[in-house]
ROTOR-59272 format. One line per field, with one value per residue (C-alpha): residue number from 1; residue in one letter; x, y, z. Coordinates in nm, 2 decimals. Layout:
REM ROTOR-59272
vonu [NUM | ...]
bado [A | ...]
east [X | ...]
north [Y | ...]
up [Z | ...]
***
This chain:
REM ROTOR-59272
vonu [1 | 2 | 3 | 4 | 5 | 6 | 7 | 8 | 9 | 10 | 11 | 12 | 13 | 14 | 15 | 16 | 17 | 18 | 19 | 20 | 21 | 22 | 23 | 24 | 25 | 26 | 27 | 28 | 29 | 30 | 31 | 32 | 33 | 34 | 35 | 36 | 37 | 38 | 39 | 40 | 41 | 42 | 43 | 44 | 45 | 46 | 47 | 48]
bado [M | L | F | L | S | H | V | G | A | I | F | L | S | I | E | F | S | T | A | L | T | V | Y | N | L | D | Q | I | F | V | V | M | E | R | S | G | A | D | K | G | Y | L | A | T | P | H | L | D]
east [-16.04 | -15.91 | -16.10 | -16.42 | -16.39 | -16.32 | -16.63 | -16.83 | -16.70 | -16.80 | -17.14 | -17.19 | -17.09 | -17.33 | -17.61 | -17.52 | -17.51 | -17.83 | -18.01 | -17.86 | -17.98 | -18.33 | -18.33 | -18.21 | -18.46 | -18.73 | -18.62 | -18.60 | -18.95 | -19.08 | -18.91 | -19.04 | -19.39 | -19.37 | -19.23 | -19.47 | -19.76 | -19.64 | -19.60 | -19.94 | -20.09 | -19.93 | -20.01 | -20.38 | -20.58 | -20.79 | -21.15 | -21.36]
north [16.31 | 16.58 | 16.42 | 16.42 | 16.79 | 16.87 | 16.70 | 16.86 | 17.20 | 17.14 | 17.02 | 17.33 | 17.56 | 17.39 | 17.42 | 17.78 | 17.87 | 17.68 | 17.88 | 18.20 | 18.12 | 18.04 | 18.36 | 18.56 | 18.40 | 18.49 | 18.85 | 18.86 | 18.73 | 18.99 | 19.26 | 19.12 | 19.11 | 19.47 | 19.60 | 19.39 | 19.52 | 19.88 | 19.83 | 19.67 | 19.96 | 20.22 | 20.03 | 20.00 | 20.29 | 20.45 | 20.41 | 20.65]
up [-2.91 | -3.14 | -3.43 | -3.23 | -3.14 | -3.50 | -3.62 | -3.34 | -3.45 | -3.81 | -3.71 | -3.49 | -3.76 | -4.01 | -3.75 | -3.70 | -4.07 | -4.13 | -3.85 | -3.99 | -4.34 | -4.22 | -4.03 | -4.33 | -4.56 | -4.31 | -4.31 | -4.69 | -4.72 | -4.48 | -4.68 | -5.01 | -4.87 | -4.75 | -5.07 | -5.27 | -5.07 | -5.12 | -5.49 | -5.52 | -5.32 | -5.54 | -5.86 | -5.79 | -5.92 | -5.65 | -5.75 | -5.55]
***
């Protein structure tokens, strides 16, 4: 029983860290997109 709960705890922590990593990657991509868009906007010469 102790062994099972230990495995369950490991599995839960793996699931949790995976979810956390996916969430963090999502946030990083959003930030990268925003900063990339800002840089691109600033880099483009304004042709009137």
